[in-house]
TORKOL-4160 file (C-alpha; in steps of 0.2 Angstrom, whole numbers, padded with zeros to 4 digits, m for minus):
109
<pt num="1" X="0869" Y="1097" Z="0465"/>
<pt num="2" X="0874" Y="1085" Z="0452"/>
<pt num="3" X="0880" Y="1090" Z="0435"/>
<pt num="4" X="0873" Y="1079" Z="0420"/>
<pt num="5" X="0880" Y="1079" Z="0403"/>
<pt num="6" X="0874" Y="1069" Z="0388"/>
<pt num="7" X="0873" Y="1070" Z="0369"/>
<pt num="8" X="0857" Y="1074" Z="0359"/>
<pt num="9" X="0854" Y="1077" Z="0341"/>
<pt num="10" X="0856" Y="1094" Z="0332"/>
<pt num="11" X="0837" Y="1094" Z="0329"/>
<pt num="12" X="0833" Y="1092" Z="0347"/>
<pt num="13" X="0846" Y="1105" Z="0352"/>
<pt num="14" X="0838" Y="1118" Z="0340"/>
<pt num="15" X="0821" Y="1114" Z="0348"/>
<pt num="16" X="0828" Y="1116" Z="0366"/>
<pt num="17" X="0837" Y="1133" Z="0361"/>
<pt num="18" X="0819" Y="1139" Z="0355"/>
<pt num="19" X="0812" Y="1134" Z="0372"/>
<pt num="20" X="0827" Y="1142" Z="0381"/>
<pt num="21" X="0824" Y="1159" Z="0372"/>
<pt num="22" X="0805" Y="1158" Z="0377"/>
<pt num="23" X="0811" Y="1155" Z="0395"/>
<pt num="24" X="0823" Y="1170" Z="0394"/>
<pt num="25" X="0809" Y="1181" Z="0388"/>
<pt num="26" X="0800" Y="1176" Z="0405"/>
<pt num="27" X="0815" Y="1181" Z="0415"/>
<pt num="28" X="0824" Y="1165" Z="0417"/>
<pt num="29" X="0843" Y="1164" Z="0416"/>
<pt num="30" X="0850" Y="1152" Z="0402"/>
<pt num="31" X="0855" Y="1139" Z="0415"/>
<pt num="32" X="0838" Y="1140" Z="0424"/>
<pt num="33" X="0829" Y="1138" Z="0408"/>
<pt num="34" X="0839" Y="1122" Z="0404"/>
<pt num="35" X="0835" Y="1115" Z="0421"/>
<pt num="36" X="0817" Y="1119" Z="0420"/>
<pt num="37" X="0816" Y="1111" Z="0403"/>
<pt num="38" X="0824" Y="1095" Z="0409"/>
<pt num="39" X="0813" Y="1095" Z="0425"/>
<pt num="40" X="0797" Y="1097" Z="0414"/>
<pt num="41" X="0803" Y="1082" Z="0404"/>
<pt num="42" X="0804" Y="1072" Z="0419"/>
<pt num="43" X="0787" Y="1077" Z="0425"/>
<pt num="44" X="0779" Y="1074" Z="0408"/>
<pt num="45" X="0787" Y="1056" Z="0408"/>
<pt num="46" X="0781" Y="1053" Z="0426"/>
<pt num="47" X="0763" Y="1058" Z="0421"/>
<pt num="48" X="0763" Y="1047" Z="0405"/>
<pt num="49" X="0771" Y="1032" Z="0416"/>
<pt num="50" X="0758" Y="1035" Z="0429"/>
<pt num="51" X="0743" Y="1036" Z="0417"/>
<pt num="52" X="0746" Y="1023" Z="0404"/>
<pt num="53" X="0728" Y="1023" Z="0399"/>
<pt num="54" X="0726" Y="1036" Z="0384"/>
<pt num="55" X="0708" Y="1039" Z="0389"/>
<pt num="56" X="0713" Y="1046" Z="0406"/>
<pt num="57" X="0725" Y="1057" Z="0397"/>
<pt num="58" X="0712" Y="1063" Z="0385"/>
<pt num="59" X="0700" Y="1066" Z="0399"/>
<pt num="60" X="0714" Y="1076" Z="0408"/>
<pt num="61" X="0717" Y="1086" Z="0392"/>
<pt num="62" X="0699" Y="1090" Z="0390"/>
<pt num="63" X="0697" Y="1095" Z="0408"/>
<pt num="64" X="0713" Y="1106" Z="0407"/>
<pt num="65" X="0707" Y="1114" Z="0390"/>
<pt num="66" X="0690" Y="1118" Z="0398"/>
<pt num="67" X="0698" Y="1126" Z="0413"/>
<pt num="68" X="0710" Y="1136" Z="0401"/>
<pt num="69" X="0695" Y="1142" Z="0391"/>
<pt num="70" X="0686" Y="1148" Z="0407"/>
<pt num="71" X="0702" Y="1157" Z="0412"/>
<pt num="72" X="0704" Y="1165" Z="0395"/>
<pt num="73" X="0686" Y="1171" Z="0396"/>
<pt num="74" X="0689" Y="1178" Z="0414"/>
<pt num="75" X="0704" Y="1186" Z="0408"/>
<pt num="76" X="0694" Y="1194" Z="0394"/>
<pt num="77" X="0681" Y="1200" Z="0406"/>
<pt num="78" X="0695" Y="1208" Z="0417"/>
<pt num="79" X="0703" Y="1216" Z="0403"/>
<pt num="80" X="0687" Y="1224" Z="0397"/>
<pt num="81" X="0683" Y="1230" Z="0415"/>
<pt num="82" X="0701" Y="1237" Z="0416"/>
<pt num="83" X="0698" Y="1247" Z="0400"/>
<pt num="84" X="0681" Y="1253" Z="0407"/>
<pt num="85" X="0690" Y="1259" Z="0423"/>
<pt num="86" X="0704" Y="1267" Z="0413"/>
<pt num="87" X="0691" Y="1277" Z="0403"/>
<pt num="88" X="0681" Y="1282" Z="0418"/>
<pt num="89" X="0698" Y="1288" Z="0427"/>
<pt num="90" X="0702" Y="1298" Z="0412"/>
<pt num="91" X="0685" Y="1306" Z="0412"/>
<pt num="92" X="0686" Y="1310" Z="0431"/>
<pt num="93" X="0703" Y="1317" Z="0429"/>
<pt num="94" X="0697" Y="1328" Z="0415"/>
<pt num="95" X="0682" Y="1334" Z="0426"/>
<pt num="96" X="0694" Y="1337" Z="0440"/>
<pt num="97" X="0705" Y="1348" Z="0430"/>
<pt num="98" X="0690" Y="1358" Z="0423"/>
<pt num="99" X="0683" Y="1360" Z="0440"/>
<pt num="100" X="0699" Y="1366" Z="0447"/>
<pt num="101" X="0701" Y="1378" Z="0432"/>
<pt num="102" X="0683" Y="1384" Z="0435"/>
<pt num="103" X="0687" Y="1387" Z="0454"/>
<pt num="104" X="0703" Y="1396" Z="0450"/>
<pt num="105" X="0714" Y="1382" Z="0458"/>
<pt num="106" X="0731" Y="1381" Z="0451"/>
<pt num="107" X="0735" Y="1365" Z="0442"/>
<pt num="108" X="0753" Y="1360" Z="0439"/>
<pt num="109" X="0755" Y="1346" Z="0426"/>
């Protein structure tokens, strides 16, 4: 592994600290967060370098945005299905308790 050090502006450092805080919320260590931010910057530069045509970047952005919208909608559907299943489960649990009580089966809760 190689250690790199360089100077950046205070403004850039504040932006990086905000990103690091977001990464830490996702379970990254501070060191891993800095490493991820640096590596993402490299990847972003490579993508820009390899796709100098703005139209290509716009098409990629539109494509990614449409995929994101589809994923958001699928997430919404799954969350709704999950809520429905939770409601059904509560109903079945309640019915189960009622039937056990009716049959005289002891229920420890």
